[in-house]
C-alpha positions in Angstrom: 0.1 0.1 0.0 2.9 2.2 0.8 4.4 2.0 -2.9 1.4 3.7 -4.4 1.9 6.8 -2.3 5.8 6.8 -2.9 6.1 8.9 -5.9 4.0 11.7 -4.5 5.7 11.6 -1.0 9.3 11.7 -2.8 7.9 15.0 -5.0 6.7 16.6 -1.8 9.8 15.8 0.0 12.2 17.0 -2.7 10.3 20.1 -3.3 10.3 21.0 0.4 14.1 20.2 0.4 14.7 22.4 -2.7 13.2 25.1 -1.1 14.6 24.9 2.2 17.8 24.9 0.5 17.5 27.6 -2.0 15.5 30.1 0.2 15.9 32.3 3.0 13.9 30.6 5.6 15.4 32.1 8.6 16.8 30.3 11.8 16.2 26.8 12.0 15.5 25.3 15.5 18.9 24.8 17.4 19.8 21.3 18.9 22.5 22.7 21.2 25.6 21.9 19.1 28.0 24.1 17.1 27.1 21.6 13.9 23.5 21.6 14.1 23.1 22.3 10.5 25.1 19.3 9.6 22.6 17.0 11.5 20.2 18.2 9.7 21.6 17.8 6.4 22.5 14.0 7.7 18.8 13.3 8.5 17.6 14.9 5.4 19.6 12.8 3.1 19.1 9.6 4.8 15.5 10.2 4.7 15.5 10.9 1.1 18.0 7.6 0.4 15.2 5.6 2.2 12.6 7.1 0.2 13.8 6.9 -3.1 14.7 3.1 -2.1 11.1 2.3 -1.3 10.0 4.0 -4.8 12.6 2.4 -7.1 11.6 -0.9 -8.2 13.9 -3.5 -9.2 14.5 -7.0 -8.1 18.1 -6.3 -7.1 18.4 -5.2 -4.0 22.0 -3.9 -4.3 20.9 -2.0 -7.3 18.0 -0.2 -5.7 20.7 0.8 -2.8 23.1 2.0 -5.6 20.5 3.8 -7.6 18.9 5.8 -4.5 22.3 6.7 -3.0 23.6 7.8 -6.5 20.2 9.9 -6.8 20.4 11.6 -3.4 24.4 12.5 -3.7 24.1 13.9 -7.1 20.7 15.8 -6.0 22.7 17.1 -2.8 25.5 18.3 -5.0 23.5 19.9 -7.5 21.6 21.9 -4.6 25.1 23.1 -3.3 26.2 24.3 -7.0 22.6 26.1 -7.0 23.2 27.8 -4.0 26.3 29.4 -5.2 24.5 30.2 -8.7 21.1 31.2 -8.0 21.1 32.6 -4.4 22.8 35.6 -3.0 22.2 34.8 0.5 23.3 31.0 0.6 26.9 29.7 0.0 28.0 26.3 -1.1 29.7 24.3 2.1 31.8 21.0 1.1 31.0 20.1 4.7 27.4 20.0 3.8 27.8 17.7 0.8 29.7 15.3 3.3 27.0 15.7 5.8 24.7 14.7 2.9 26.8 12.0 1.9 27.3 10.6 5.5 23.3 10.8 5.8 23.2 8.6 2.6 25.8 6.1 3.8 23.9 5.7 7.2 20.7 4.9 5.1 22.7 2.5 3.0 24.0 0.8 6.1 20.3 0.4 7.4 19.1 -0.9 4.4 21.9 -3.5 3.8 21.1 -4.8 7.6 17.5 -4.8 6.7 18.4 -6.7 3.4 20.9 -9.1 5.5 18.2 -10.0 8.0 15.5 -10.2 5.4 13.2 -7.7 7.3 10.2 -6.7 5.4 
């Protein structure tokens, strides 16, 4: 049942992520760390990877993981480039790309554990 809602959920999520990444949304809630924004990047891209994995339909779990991770990482890099080129108030940050990639890798680990344990 969740599969049929996968595409609309991804589209809304990507639109929200794009808007949040390219607009001036003001201050985000503080978590009490000096690297709060990196935690948000980590979580956002872990969720994106999981959503993409749920949507991509192949019979090969490894291919699903590879496609999901690749799309999420490329999207994150594109967003950072757009921050440099289409906004005056955002700056690209290599550490954001690293945080995004770390979130993707975390999602991959979760998906591999799920696959190895054969959880539904």
